C-alpha positions in Angstrom: -33.2 -13.0 -2.7 -34.6 -11.9 0.7 -32.3 -10.8 3.5 -32.2 -14.0 5.5 -31.4 -16.3 2.6 -28.7 -13.8 1.5 -27.1 -13.7 4.9 -27.2 -17.5 5.1 -25.6 -17.9 1.7 -23.0 -15.3 2.5 -22.1 -17.0 5.7 -21.8 -20.4 4.0 -19.4 -18.9 1.4 -17.4 -17.1 4.1 -17.1 -20.2 6.2 -15.9 -22.2 3.2 -13.4 -19.6 2.1 -11.9 -19.1 5.6 -11.8 -22.8 6.3 -9.9 -23.4 3.1 -7.4 -20.7 4.1 -7.0 -22.0 7.6 -6.1 -25.5 6.2 -3.6 -24.0 3.7 -0.1 -22.6 4.1 -0.5 -19.3 2.3 -2.2 -17.4 5.1 0.2 -18.7 7.8 3.3 -17.9 5.7 2.1 -14.4 5.0 1.2 -13.8 8.7 4.7 -15.1 9.7 6.5 -12.9 7.2 4.4 -9.9 8.2 5.2 -10.4 11.9 8.8 -11.1 11.2 9.1 -7.8 9.3 7.3 -6.1 12.2 9.7 -7.6 14.7 12.7 -6.5 12.6 11.4 -2.9 12.5 10.8 -2.9 16.3 14.3 -4.2 17.0 15.8 -1.6 14.7 13.8 1.1 16.5 15.0 -0.1 19.9 18.6 -0.2 18.7 18.3 3.3 17.3 16.9 4.6 20.6 19.7 2.9 22.5 22.4 4.3 20.3 21.0 7.8 20.5 20.0 7.6 24.2 16.4 8.2 23.5 14.2 7.7 26.6 10.8 8.0 25.0 9.6 6.6 21.7 6.1 7.6 20.6 4.1 4.5 19.7 7.0 2.3 18.6 4.6 -0.5 17.4 2.4 1.7 15.2 4.5 1.5 12.0 5.4 -2.2 12.3 1.8 -3.1 12.8 0.7 -0.9 10.0 3.2 -2.5 7.5 2.2 -6.0 8.7 -1.5 -5.2 8.2 -0.8 -3.9 4.7 1.1 -7.0 3.8 -1.6 -9.4 5.1 -4.5 -7.4 3.6 -2.8 -7.3 0.2 -2.4 -11.1 0.3 -6.1 -11.5 1.3 -7.2 -9.1 -1.4 -5.2 -10.9 -4.0 -6.5 -14.2 -2.7 -10.1 -13.0 -3.1 -9.4 -11.7 -6.6 -8.0 -14.9 -7.8 -10.6 -17.1 -6.1 -13.5 -15.2 -7.7 -11.8 -15.1 -11.1 -11.0 -18.8 -11.0 -14.5 -19.8 -10.1 -15.8 -17.8 -13.0 -13.3 -19.4 -15.4 -14.5 -22.9 -14.3 -18.1 -22.0 -14.7 -18.8 -22.5 -11.0 -19.8 -18.9 -10.5 -22.4 -19.0 -13.2 -24.0 -22.1 -11.7 -24.1 -20.4 -8.2 -25.6 -17.2 -9.6 -28.4 -19.1 -11.3 -29.0 -21.1 -8.2 -29.0 -20.4 -4.5 -27.1 -17.1 -4.4 -26.9 -13.8 -6.1 -23.9 -11.4 -6.7 -24.4 -9.5 -3.4 -24.5 -12.7 -1.2 -21.6 -14.3 -3.1 -19.3 -11.3 -3.0 -20.5 -10.5 0.6 -19.5 -14.0 1.6 -16.1 -13.6 0.0 -15.6 -10.3 1.8 -16.7 -11.7 5.1 -14.3 -14.7 4.7 -11.4 -12.4 4.3 -12.4 -10.3 7.3 -12.5 -13.5 9.4 -8.9 -14.2 8.3 -7.7 -10.7 9.1 -9.4 -10.9 12.5 -7.4 -14.0 13.1 -4.2 -12.2 12.1 -5.2 -9.3 14.4 -5.4 -11.8 17.3 -1.9 -13.1 16.4 -0.7 -9.5 16.3 -2.0 -8.8 19.8 -0.3 -11.9 21.2 2.9 -10.9 19.3 2.8 -7.4 20.8 2.3 -8.7 24.3 5.2 -11.2 24.0 7.4 -8.5 22.5 6.5 -6.1 25.3 7.3 -8.7 27.9 10.7 -9.5 26.4 11.7 -5.9 25.9 10.0 -4.1 28.8 8.2 -1.9 26.3 4.8 -0.4 27.0 2.0 -1.5 24.7 -0.8 1.1 24.5 -4.3 0.0 24.4 -4.9 2.1 21.4 -2.9 -0.5 19.4 -6.3 -2.3 19.3 -7.7 0.8 17.5 -4.9 0.5 14.9 -5.9 -3.1 14.3 -9.6 -2.1 14.0 -8.5 0.5 11.4 -6.5 -2.3 9.7 -9.7 -4.4 9.6 -11.7 -1.7 7.9 -8.8 -1.0 5.5 -8.7 -4.7 4.8 -12.4 -4.6 4.0 -11.9 -1.8 1.5 -8.9 -3.3 -0.2 -10.6 -6.7 -0.5 -13.6 -5.0 -2.0 -11.2 -3.4 -4.5 -9.8 -6.9 -5.3 -13.4 -8.1 -5.8 -13.9 -5.2 -8.2 -10.8 -6.2 -10.1 -12.1 -9.8 -10.3 -15.4 -8.5 -11.6 -13.9 -6.4 -14.4 -11.2 -8.9 -15.4 -12.7 -11.3 -17.8 -10.2 -14.0 -16.9 -8.1 -14.8 -13.8 -5.0 -13.6 -15.6 -6.7 -10.3 -16.5 -7.9 -9.8 -13.0 -4.5 -10.5 -11.6 -2.8 -8.1 -14.0 -5.4 -5.4 -13.3 -5.0 -5.7 -9.5 -1.2 -5.8 -9.5 -0.8 -2.9 -12.0 -3.1 -0.6 -10.0 -1.4 -1.5 -6.7 2.1 -1.0 -8.1 1.0 2.4 -9.6 -0.3 3.5 -6.2 3.0 2.5 -4.6 5.0 4.3 -7.3 3.0 7.5 -6.9 3.3 7.4 -3.1 7.0 6.5 -2.7 8.0 8.4 -5.9 6.6 11.6 -4.4 8.8 11.2 -1.3 11.9 10.3 -3.4 11.4 13.3 -5.7 10.8 15.6 -2.7 14.1 14.5 -1.1 15.9 14.9 -4.4 14.5 18.4 -4.8 15.6 19.4 -1.3 19.2 18.3 -2.2 19.6 19.9 -5.6 17.4 23.0 -5.0 16.0 23.2 -8.6 14.8 26.4 -10.3 11.3 27.0 -11.6 12.1 25.5 -15.0 13.6 22.3 -13.6 11.6 19.2 -14.7 12.0 17.9 -11.1 9.5 20.5 -9.9 7.0 19.6 -12.6 7.3 15.9 -11.7 6.9 16.8 -8.0 3.7 18.7 -8.8 2.3 15.8 -10.9 3.1 13.2 -8.1 1.6 15.5 -5.5 -1.6 15.8 -7.4 -1.7 12.0 -7.9 -1.1 11.5 -4.2 -4.0 13.8 -3.4 -6.2 11.7 -5.6 -4.8 8.6 -4.0 -5.8 9.9 -0.6 -9.5 9.4 -1.6 -8.9 6.1 -3.4 -6.4 4.2 -1.2 -7.6 2.7 2.1 -3.9 2.7 3.3 -3.6 6.4 2.9 -6.7 6.9 5.0 -5.5 4.4 7.6 -2.1 6.2 7.9 -3.8 9.5 8.5 -6.2 8.0 11.0 -3.2 6.6 12.9 -1.5 10.1 12.9 -4.8 11.5 14.3 -4.8 8.7 16.9 -1.3 9.7 18.1 -2.3 13.4 18.7 -5.7 12.3 20.2 -7.9 13.8 17.5 -10.8 11.4 17.7 -12.9 13.4 15.2 -10.2 13.0 12.6 -9.9 9.3 13.4 -13.6 8.8 12.8 -13.5 11.0 9.7 -10.8 8.8 8.1 -12.6 5.7 9.3 -15.8 6.9 7.6 -13.7 7.5 4.4 -12.5 3.9 4.4 -16.0 2.6 4.9 -17.1 4.8 2.0 -14.3 3.4 -0.1 -15.4 -0.1 0.8 -19.0 0.6 -0.2 -18.1 2.1 -3.5 -15.7 -0.7 -4.4 -18.1 -3.4 -3.3 -21.0 -1.8 -5.2 -18.8 -1.6 -8.3 -17.8 -5.3 -7.9 -21.5 -6.3 -7.6 -22.3 -4.4 -10.8 -19.3 -5.7 -12.7 -20.1 -9.3 -11.7 -23.8 -9.0 -12.6 -22.8 -7.4 -15.9 -20.3 -10.1 -16.8 -22.6 -13.0 -16.0 -25.6 -11.7 -18.0 
């Protein structure tokens, strides 16, 4: 297909996917839960600051918005994974790929549809932040918009990974299991490393202690995860944003874009291979 027909096909698929989500409950429930979680974290931070007489809190909305963005993007990625897998199970995808669209335009449309949904959530998050600031007399920095932009790019990367899982999974069940297992392993590596580190600081193990070996294994896995996980890159970009290191922000942003390209290219290859 040429570029113009591809773009048109991708836009039609994106509009259909986003329209379906806007008329459903899943997106709104996920956004509500994400913002409720973010509100709880902000209120806890304010209570902690009040109890400890803290006058200044550095970017109190960063972590709540980050966690909300992670939750919403995981939902959107899982939604994209299941949508592609189900259309392949029903035979709809084979008809489309032999008809008006190819793998690039189809997956590109799916990706664009999820980006539209995340952009809608980002708009809700801006309204939420403004309302929370008005009620609590808390300053909202303009760079919160930069955090949401980072979230949008991270969402593009994790949705591309979901499309990759859908391409490699032969059925919707296999795609779901593949996606969930990999995400859970990533969370275990990341949070397990922090738990083992705290445990090692408490017990002060010797060199032969298996805790140190496990700590080294998890540290190595986390280093690898840094280059595979969009959320790890987003977190480091936010840290760089706090200290004002724009070069680091753009470096991590470029890394997330690279992840998106690699995952999307893998998804296209997997889908073409599975539909031959």
